[in-house]
C-alpha distance (Angstrom), angle and dihedral (degrees) to the residues before:
residue distance angle dihedral
X1 . . .
X2 3.74 . .
X3 3.81 95.7 .
X4 3.80 138.6 20.8
X5 3.83 104.0 -83.7
X6 3.79 95.4 -150.8
X7 2.94 135.8 120.4
X8 3.80 92.2 32.0
X9 3.80 94.0 -138.7
X10 3.83 103.3 123.7
X11 3.79 133.4 49.1
X12 3.80 99.5 -98.2
X13 3.81 92.9 41.4
X14 3.80 93.0 47.6
X15 3.80 92.2 52.2
X16 3.82 93.9 43.7
X17 3.80 92.9 47.2
X18 3.80 93.0 52.2
X19 3.82 90.7 47.1
X20 3.82 88.1 51.3
X21 3.82 91.6 50.3
X22 3.81 91.6 47.8
X23 3.80 93.5 48.2
X24 3.82 93.1 46.3
X25 3.82 89.8 58.7
X26 3.80 89.7 57.5
X27 3.81 106.4 33.6
X28 3.80 145.6 2.7
X29 3.80 107.3 -79.7
X30 3.80 123.6 -148.8
X31 3.81 105.5 -167.4
X32 3.80 125.3 -163.2
X33 3.79 118.4 174.9
X34 3.80 141.1 161.3
X35 3.81 124.2 -112.1
X36 3.79 120.0 -155.1
X37 3.80 91.2 175.1
X38 3.83 134.1 42.5
X39 3.81 114.0 -70.2
X40 3.80 115.0 -141.5
X41 3.79 129.3 -153.0
X42 3.81 88.2 -108.1
X43 3.80 90.2 59.8
X44 3.81 91.7 50.3
X45 3.82 90.6 46.2
X46 3.82 89.9 50.7
X47 3.81 92.4 54.7
X48 3.81 102.3 37.8
X49 3.84 96.7 77.1
X50 3.81 89.0 62.5
X51 3.82 99.2 42.8
X52 3.77 134.4 74.8
X53 3.82 86.8 -164.4
X54 3.79 129.5 7.8
X55 3.81 129.0 -163.1
X56 3.79 121.8 178.5
X57 3.80 112.9 -172.0
X58 3.81 116.2 -161.1
X59 3.80 115.5 -139.0
X60 3.79 132.1 -179.7
X61 3.76 120.7 -107.2
X62 3.77 115.9 -99.2
X63 3.74 139.4 167.2
X64 3.79 127.8 -148.7
X65 3.81 88.9 -124.0
X66 3.79 92.2 53.3
X67 3.80 92.0 46.6
X68 3.79 91.8 49.0
X69 3.79 91.7 51.6
X70 3.81 88.8 59.9
X71 3.80 90.7 58.2
X72 3.79 92.6 50.1
X73 3.80 93.1 54.8
X74 3.81 92.9 -112.0
X75 3.77 120.3 119.5
X76 3.83 114.9 -113.8
X77 3.78 118.4 -121.3
X78 3.83 115.4 -111.7
């Protein structure tokens, strides 16, 4: 998944969480997702019942505009 699907409090997380639940009832799920914010123990505990294996990879925040500014030689604004 492209983002941590827990807690299911926003559109993409709600959909992804329900897909995860559905899949876990039918097969062993190995979930890898990106985290652009801190991941608490409660989040991990909320996902573990549905996953055979779970990997949450922290990434820094970025914006396409900020990334594009790096290619143009200009410095992105914080």
